[in-house]
RONU-383119 format. One line per field, with one value per residue (C-alpha): residue number from 0; residue in three letters; z, x, y. Coordinates in steps of 0.02 Angstrom, whole numbers, plus 50000, padded with zeros to 5 digits. Each point is the difference from the previous one (the first is absolute). Layout:
num = (NUM; ...)
residu = (ala; ...)
pz = (Z; ...)
px = (X; ...)
py = (Y; ...)
***
This chain:
num = (0; 1; 2; 3; 4; 5; 6; 7; 8; 9; 10; 11; 12; 13; 14; 15; 16; 17; 18; 19; 20; 21; 22; 23; 24; 25; 26; 27; 28; 29; 30; 31; 32; 33; 34; 35; 36; 37; 38; 39; 40; 41; 42; 43; 44; 45; 46; 47; 48; 49; 50; 51; 52; 53; 54; 55; 56; 57; 58; 59; 60; 61; 62; 63; 64; 65; 66; 67; 68; 69; 70)
residu = (met; ser; lys; gln; thr; gln; ser; ile; glu; asn; glu; val; leu; phe; gln; lys; leu; gly; ser; thr; trp; tyr; ile; phe; thr; glu; ile; ala; gly; asp; val; val; tyr; ser; gln; leu; pro; glu; gly; met; asp; pro; his; thr; thr; lys; leu; glu; leu; tyr; asp; val; ile; glu; asp; his; met; met; arg; val; ser; lys; gln; arg; arg; ala; pro; glu; thr; ala; ala)
pz = (50005; 49964; 50106; 49903; 50080; 49967; 50024; 50025; 50010; 50101; 50060; 50188; 50124; 50173; 50132; 50179; 50125; 50172; 50018; 49879; 49821; 49879; 49818; 49876; 49830; 49873; 49950; 49875; 50030; 50195; 50118; 50112; 50148; 50128; 50150; 49972; 50131; 50155; 49979; 49803; 49911; 49815; 49995; 50064; 49935; 49876; 49823; 50019; 50142; 49879; 49921; 50177; 50019; 49819; 50044; 50171; 49913; 49882; 50139; 50088; 49840; 49984; 50179; 49981; 49845; 50086; 50029; 50173; 50059; 50091; 50181)
px = (50000; 50057; 49959; 49953; 50066; 49888; 50091; 49900; 50086; 49912; 50070; 49999; 50012; 50084; 49935; 50060; 49878; 50078; 50123; 49899; 50022; 49851; 50001; 49868; 49955; 49866; 49929; 49858; 49948; 49996; 50129; 50063; 50119; 50084; 50117; 50176; 50060; 50077; 50186; 49977; 50066; 49976; 50169; 50107; 49894; 50075; 49911; 49969; 49870; 49904; 49937; 49932; 49910; 49931; 49916; 49938; 49916; 49908; 49939; 49934; 49916; 49917; 49943; 49920; 49896; 49943; 49812; 49950; 49897; 49840; 49985)
py = (50001; 50173; 50154; 50155; 50160; 50151; 50170; 50154; 50167; 50135; 50165; 50010; 50135; 49981; 50127; 50010; 50047; 50015; 49860; 49886; 49979; 49957; 49955; 50056; 49942; 49993; 49825; 49980; 50181; 49981; 50092; 49869; 50033; 49897; 50029; 49938; 49872; 50092; 50043; 49997; 50150; 50022; 50095; 49859; 49841; 49897; 49983; 49813; 50051; 50107; 49828; 49965; 50161; 49994; 49825; 50072; 50145; 49881; 49899; 50161; 50057; 49833; 50006; 50166; 49943; 49821; 50005; 50011; 49847; 50024; 49932)
***
């Protein structure tokens, strides 16, 4: 079996509020944001970590669009 890799290139904005960094991006017309893990600084983060961030932002985007279930 072969695993296909899909690459999506989005522009991102890093914003520091207080001592916490946030990342903002647009996915499918929606603005999505997430808090970066404590201690992570986009100025000193290695580029390989951006793949992890991209995957995380896609998961956040999908969670926002998931229909809510009725109780």
